[in-house]
C-alpha positions in Angstrom: 48.1 -18.5 -15.3 51.4 -19.6 -16.8 53.9 -21.8 -14.9 56.4 -18.9 -14.9 53.8 -16.5 -13.3 52.8 -19.2 -10.8 56.5 -19.6 -9.8 57.0 -15.9 -9.5 53.9 -15.4 -7.3 55.3 -18.1 -5.0 57.8 -15.5 -4.0 55.3 -12.9 -2.9 56.3 -11.5 0.5 53.8 -11.2 3.4 54.5 -7.4 3.7 52.7 -4.2 2.8 53.3 -2.9 -0.7 52.1 -1.9 -4.1 51.6 -4.5 -7.0 51.4 -3.9 -10.7 49.6 -6.2 -13.1 50.9 -6.2 -16.7 49.5 -7.5 -20.0 51.2 -9.6 -22.7 52.7 -6.4 -24.0 54.3 -5.5 -20.6 51.9 -2.6 -20.2 50.7 -1.8 -16.7 47.0 -2.5 -16.6 46.3 -2.3 -12.9 47.8 -1.0 -9.7 46.8 -1.8 -6.3 47.9 -1.6 -2.7 48.0 -4.4 -0.1 48.4 -4.9 3.6 49.8 -8.4 2.9 51.0 -8.7 -0.7 50.8 -12.5 -0.9 47.3 -12.6 0.3 45.9 -9.8 -1.8 47.7 -10.7 -5.2 46.9 -14.5 -4.9 43.3 -13.7 -4.3 42.9 -12.7 -7.9 43.9 -16.2 -9.0 41.8 -18.1 -6.5 38.8 -20.2 -7.7 35.4 -18.9 -6.9 32.9 -16.5 -8.3 34.3 -13.2 -9.6 32.4 -10.2 -10.9 32.8 -9.6 -14.8 35.3 -6.8 -14.3 37.6 -8.9 -12.2 37.4 -11.8 -14.7 38.4 -9.5 -17.5 41.4 -8.2 -15.5 42.5 -11.7 -14.6 42.2 -12.8 -18.2 44.6 -9.9 -19.2 47.2 -10.6 -16.6 50.5 -11.9 -18.1 52.8 -10.8 -15.4 52.9 -9.2 -12.0 55.5 -7.0 -10.1 55.5 -5.5 -6.7 57.3 -3.0 -4.5 57.3 -3.6 -0.7 56.8 -0.7 1.8 57.4 -0.3 5.5 53.7 0.4 6.3 50.2 0.4 4.8 50.2 4.2 4.8 53.3 4.3 2.6 51.6 1.8 0.3 48.5 4.0 0.2 50.4 7.0 -0.9 52.7 5.2 -3.4 49.7 3.6 -5.1 48.3 7.1 -5.7 51.6 8.3 -7.2 51.9 5.3 -9.6 48.2 5.5 -10.7 48.8 9.1 -11.6 52.0 8.3 -13.4 50.9 5.3 -15.4 47.1 5.8 -15.7 46.4 2.0 -15.8 43.5 1.0 -17.9 41.5 -0.9 -15.3 42.0 1.6 -12.5 40.9 4.5 -14.7 38.0 2.7 -16.5 36.6 1.1 -13.4 36.6 4.2 -11.3 34.7 7.3 -12.4 36.9 10.4 -11.8 34.3 11.8 -9.5 34.8 9.0 -7.1 38.5 9.7 -6.6 39.5 11.8 -3.7 42.4 14.2 -3.3 44.1 16.0 -0.5 44.1 19.7 -1.0 46.6 22.1 0.6 45.4 25.6 0.2 47.2 29.0 -0.4 46.2 30.9 2.7 48.8 32.4 5.1 48.3 29.2 7.2 47.2 26.8 4.5 44.0 24.7 5.2 44.3 21.0 4.5 41.0 19.5 3.2 39.6 16.8 0.9 38.0 17.4 -2.6 36.6 15.2 -5.3 37.8 17.4 -8.2 40.9 19.5 -8.3 40.7 23.1 -9.5 43.1 25.3 -11.2 43.4 27.6 -8.2 47.1 27.4 -7.3 46.4 25.1 -4.4 48.5 21.8 -4.2 46.6 18.5 -4.8 47.7 15.1 -3.8 46.1 12.1 -5.3 44.1 10.5 -6.8 43.3 8.1 -4.1 40.9 5.1 -4.6 39.9 4.6 -1.0 38.5 7.6 0.9 38.2 5.5 4.1 41.9 4.5 4.0 43.0 8.0 3.1 41.2 9.6 6.0 42.6 7.1 8.4 46.1 7.6 7.2 45.7 11.4 7.4 44.5 11.2 11.0 47.8 9.4 11.8 49.8 11.8 10.0 48.1 14.7 11.6 49.5 13.6 15.0 53.0 13.9 13.5 52.5 17.0 11.3 49.6 19.1 12.9 47.7 21.1 10.3 44.9 23.5 10.1 41.4 22.4 8.9 39.2 25.5 9.6 38.9 28.2 7.0 37.5 30.7 9.6 39.7 31.0 12.8 38.0 30.5 16.0 38.2 33.3 18.6 40.5 31.0 20.8 42.3 27.8 20.6 40.2 25.0 18.9 39.6 21.6 20.4 42.0 20.2 17.8 44.7 22.6 19.1 44.2 21.3 22.6 44.5 17.6 21.3 47.7 18.4 19.6 46.3 18.0 16.1 46.2 21.7 15.0 49.3 23.9 15.3 47.2 26.7 16.8 47.9 29.8 14.7 44.9 31.5 16.4 46.9 31.2 19.7 50.1 32.4 18.0 51.6 29.0 18.9 53.4 28.7 15.5 54.6 31.1 12.8 53.7 31.0 9.2 57.2 30.0 8.3 57.3 27.1 10.7 53.9 25.9 9.7 54.7 25.9 6.0 58.0 23.9 6.7 55.9 21.3 8.6 53.5 21.1 5.6 56.4 20.6 3.2 57.3 17.6 5.2 53.8 16.3 5.1 53.9 16.7 1.4 56.9 14.5 1.1 55.0 11.7 2.7 51.9 12.4 0.5 54.1 12.0 -2.5 55.5 8.6 -1.2 59.0 10.0 -0.5 59.1 8.7 3.0 62.8 7.9 2.9 63.7 11.4 1.8 61.5 12.8 4.5 63.0 10.7 7.3 66.5 11.7 6.1 65.5 15.4 6.3 64.1 15.1 9.8 67.1 13.2 11.1 69.4 16.0 9.5 67.3 18.6 11.3 67.5 16.6 14.6 71.3 16.4 14.4 71.6 20.1 13.6 69.5 21.1 16.5 71.5 18.9 18.8 74.7 20.5 17.6 73.3 23.9 18.5 72.3 22.5 21.9 68.6 23.2 21.1 67.6 20.0 22.8 63.9 20.8 22.9 63.7 21.0 19.0 65.9 18.0 18.7 63.5 16.0 20.8 60.6 17.1 18.7 62.4 15.9 15.6 63.3 12.6 17.4 59.6 12.1 18.3 58.5 12.6 14.6 61.0 10.0 13.5 59.7 7.5 16.1 56.1 8.3 15.2 56.8 7.7 11.4 58.5 4.4 12.1 55.5 3.3 14.2 53.2 3.5 11.1 54.3 0.0 10.2 52.5 -1.3 13.2 49.2 0.5 12.5 46.5 -0.8 10.3 45.2 1.5 7.7 43.2 -0.9 5.3 44.3 -4.4 6.4 41.9 -7.1 5.6 39.6 -4.8 3.7 41.9 -4.9 0.7 41.6 -8.7 0.6 37.9 -8.6 1.0 37.0 -7.2 -2.5 36.6 -10.6 -4.1 34.8 -12.2 -1.2 32.4 -9.2 -1.5 31.8 -10.1 -5.1 31.3 -13.7 -4.1 28.7 -12.5 -1.6 26.7 -10.5 -4.1 26.7 -13.4 -6.7 26.0 -15.8 -4.0 23.1 -13.7 -2.9 21.7 -13.5 -6.4 21.9 -17.3 -6.7 20.4 -18.0 -3.2 17.4 -15.6 -3.8 17.1 -16.5 -7.5 17.4 -12.9 -8.5 17.5 -11.8 -12.2 21.1 -10.4 -11.7 23.6 -9.3 -9.0 22.0 -6.9 -6.6 24.1 -3.9 -7.3 21.9 -1.6 -5.2 20.6 -2.9 -1.9 18.3 -0.7 0.2 17.7 -1.6 3.9 15.0 -0.2 6.2 14.8 -0.2 10.0 12.3 1.3 12.5 13.5 2.9 15.7 11.7 4.4 18.7 11.8 4.8 22.4 8.7 3.6 24.1 6.7 4.6 21.1 8.1 8.2 21.1 10.5 9.9 18.6 9.6 7.1 16.0 11.9 7.2 12.9 12.9 5.0 10.0 16.2 4.7 8.1 17.1 3.8 4.6 20.6 2.9 3.9 22.0 2.0 0.5 24.9 -0.3 -0.4 26.2 -0.1 -3.9 28.2 -3.1 -5.1 28.4 -4.4 -1.5 29.7 -1.2 0.1 27.9 1.6 1.9 26.8 4.5 -0.4 26.3 7.2 2.3 25.3 9.9 -0.2 22.1 7.9 -0.8 21.1 7.4 2.8 17.7 8.8 3.8 15.9 9.2 7.1 12.2 9.6 7.8 10.3 11.0 10.8 7.3 8.8 11.1 3.9 10.3 11.1 2.0 7.3 12.4 4.4 7.0 15.4 3.9 4.8 18.2 5.4 1.3 18.6 3.6 -0.3 15.8 6.5 -1.6 13.6 4.2 -3.0 11.0 2.3 0.3 10.5 5.6 2.3 10.5 7.2 -0.1 7.9 4.1 0.3 5.7 4.6 4.0 5.9 8.2 4.2 5.2 8.0 1.9 2.2 5.0 3.9 0.9 7.0 7.2 1.2 10.1 5.6 -0.4 8.2 4.4 -3.4 6.1 7.5 -3.8 6.0 8.9 -7.4 8.3 11.7 -6.5 11.0 9.4 -5.0 10.6 6.7 -7.6 11.6 9.4 -10.2 14.4 10.9 -8.0 16.0 7.7 -6.5 17.2 4.8 -8.4 15.1 1.6 -8.2 16.7 -1.0 -5.8 17.7 -4.5 -6.9 16.9 -5.8 -3.5 15.2 -4.5 -0.3 16.4 -5.7 3.1 13.9 -5.4 5.9 15.2 -5.5 9.5 12.6 -7.9 11.0 10.7 -10.9 10.5 7.6 -12.0 8.6 5.4 -9.2 10.0 7.7 -6.4 8.8 8.3 -8.1 5.5 4.7 -8.7 5.0 4.0 -5.0 5.7 6.5 -4.0 3.0 5.0 -6.4 0.4 1.5 -5.1 1.2 2.8 -1.7 -0.2 4.7 -3.1 -3.1 1.9 -5.3 -4.2 -0.7 -2.4 -4.1 1.5 -0.3 -6.2 2.3 -3.1 -8.7 6.1 -2.9 -7.9 8.1 -6.1 -8.6 11.0 -5.4 -6.3 12.6 -8.4 -4.4 12.6 -8.1 -0.7 13.8 -10.2 2.2 13.8 -9.9 6.0 16.6 -10.7 8.4 15.4 -11.6 11.9 17.9 -10.9 14.6 17.2 -13.8 17.0 18.5 -16.6 14.8 19.8 -14.4 11.8 17.1 -16.1 9.7 16.6 -14.9 6.2 12.8 -14.5 5.5 11.4 -14.3 2.0 8.1 -14.8 0.3 7.8 -18.3 -1.3 8.3 -18.3 -5.0 5.4 -19.7 -6.9 7.6 -22.2 -8.6 11.2 -22.9 -7.6 13.6 -25.3 -9.2 16.8 -25.3 -7.1 19.4 -28.1 -7.0 20.4 -28.4 -3.3 24.0 -29.0 -4.4 24.0 -25.8 -6.5 25.2 -23.7 -3.5 28.7 -23.7 -1.9 27.1 -23.4 1.6 24.6 -25.7 3.4 21.3 -24.2 4.1 18.2 -25.3 6.0 14.9 -24.1 4.4 11.5 -24.2 6.3 8.3 -22.7 4.9 4.8 -22.2 5.6 1.9 -21.1 3.1 3.4 -17.6 2.4 6.9 -17.3 3.6 10.0 -19.4 3.9 13.0 -19.2 6.2 16.5 -19.8 5.0 19.2 -20.5 7.8 22.6 -20.1 6.6 25.9 -21.1 8.3 27.7 -18.4 10.3 30.6 -18.7 7.8 28.6 -17.7 4.8 29.7 -14.7 2.7 25.9 -14.1 1.9 24.9 -13.9 5.4 27.9 -11.7 6.4 26.8 -9.2 3.6 23.2 -9.0 4.7 24.3 -8.6 8.3 26.4 -5.7 7.5 23.7 -4.0 5.6 21.2 -4.7 8.3 23.5 -3.5 11.1 24.2 -0.2 9.2 20.5 0.4 8.7 20.0 -0.1 12.6 22.9 2.2 13.4 21.6 5.0 11.2 18.1 4.7 12.6 19.3 4.8 16.2 21.5 7.8 15.5 18.6 9.8 14.1 16.2 8.7 16.8 18.7 9.9 19.5 19.1 13.1 17.7 15.3 13.8 17.7 15.1 12.7 21.4 18.0 15.0 22.3 16.2 17.9 20.6 13.0 17.2 22.2 14.8 17.1 25.7 16.3 20.5 25.1 13.1 22.3 24.2 12.0 24.6 27.0 9.2 26.5 28.5 10.6 29.5 26.5 9.4 27.9 23.2 5.7 28.2 24.2 5.7 31.9 25.1 3.7 33.9 22.6 5.6 36.9 21.2 9.0 35.5 22.2 10.9 34.5 19.0 14.1 32.6 18.5 16.3 35.7 18.7 14.8 36.6 22.1 15.2 33.0 23.4 18.8 33.0 22.3 19.4 36.4 24.0 17.9 35.0 27.2 19.9 31.7 27.2 23.1 33.5 26.3 22.6 35.9 29.2 21.3 33.5 31.8 22.5 30.0 30.6 19.1 28.2 30.8 15.4 28.5 31.6 16.3 27.8 35.3 18.7 30.8 35.0 15.8 33.0 33.6 13.6 31.9 36.5 16.2 32.8 39.1 16.8 36.2 37.5 14.9 39.3 38.7 12.6 41.0 36.3 14.9 43.9 36.1 17.8 41.6 35.0 15.6 40.0 32.4 14.5 43.5 31.2 18.2 44.4 30.9 18.5 41.5 28.4 15.4 41.8 26.2 13.5 45.0 27.3 10.8 45.7 29.9 7.8 44.6 27.8 9.2 41.2 26.8 10.5 40.8 30.3 6.9 41.2 31.7 5.6 38.6 29.2 8.3 36.1 30.0 7.9 36.4 33.8 4.1 36.2 33.6 4.4 33.0 31.5 6.8 31.5 34.0 4.4 32.4 36.8 7.0 34.8 38.4 5.7 38.3 38.5 7.1 38.9 41.8 9.7 36.7 43.2 12.1 34.0 41.6 11.6 30.4 42.6 13.5 28.9 45.5 17.0 27.8 44.9 16.3 24.1 45.2 14.0 24.2 42.2 15.1 21.5 39.8 12.8 21.7 36.8 13.4 19.4 33.9 13.4 22.3 31.5 16.9 23.4 32.6 18.5 22.1 29.6 19.9 24.9 27.4 18.1 25.6 24.1 20.1 24.6 21.2 
């Protein structure tokens, strides 16, 4: 870094904004957004491990400029406009086009707003590209409160939930005209194009014009929109995540050093087992690519072994993950993370060793947040090689690494482990819910899904079917099937008493 650039960076403001890195020829080579410009921009020039791409970028930076904004949301949309305008080398080369995300506004009478990865030549309006899908979705959720828009292509029969929450204008309820809705969308588009100043001037003009006409209700709506737009400056869209990119790289390189891997673990797969008292046993596999979740690669498994034997279930899921079919279909991981201690990790290695697979694997035990790994046959590590202190204990087969709570490496492993646990719990809860909603109707011979749906639609639940007379059931599904249903429920004559509270009253889904 030159002295002139160092002096210039010393004037960086602690405000949201967009920054531009230029090379020696004054050409813009990278554009980024920041919640706090001084923190984000200076992070490029801090000492510490950087991935090869970041090192190349920093080596090319000869000058940096920036534009401050009133909010993170405004910075997000300005970044998109500038990337589209200048097509900086490092933004485009580092990001495959399929990973960009766009906001699409359709051509329907009441245009639908949605997200797409690739724009089409279909006369719809597209806004982007955006490099952060999470930040975009958070910003759009905020904007939807100010400019309600339609997201469902097929209109519901009545006002949707989003309408009642004030997020959908409610065309199905005739709560807005097509002309008024399109005008609201045009104002939304101004914000999406980074023209917040023009937008606010337009809304203020509309407010004053409504007030002059003594249309105080409309004027109040415009006033509220102005206030909501101004409040965006106090709401976090991406915040510290923008300053975390380099520390994430430090975590990956630190993890490679700590575990003596052959390279940076660009694909980390984590596995967790979840069950409730030995029932509805499932396993999860989550994937982190370059230190961030890659949800398209997540997988879930319903365990055949079942029960509460975590070791057996871990052997099963690792066997299924590394089956010949999945080895061909899914990329090979650079590191496996097992949620558990030595027993779960040993179960995973028993499968890997049997199949002759040399895949690095570690466990992360929750109690002390210990990293468990199999002892290397020979290990030459300088204790001063690492930036963080670590206590290492070992037995004949495994060793335990206890990192300080401030370690980037530990934070990364915790995030991956916690995501695997969350994904497993979600699937296990789903299966448990489905099991609880199955009913006696599922076991009746000759009664198929369509008949069950007709009964539940008519009577609400199995309890409702029990309380109905045979004639009422016959009116819904016909006399022959009504006789079968009533006989199976043990009610050929009279319905059960009103205080019957069977556990199968849950509706069939």
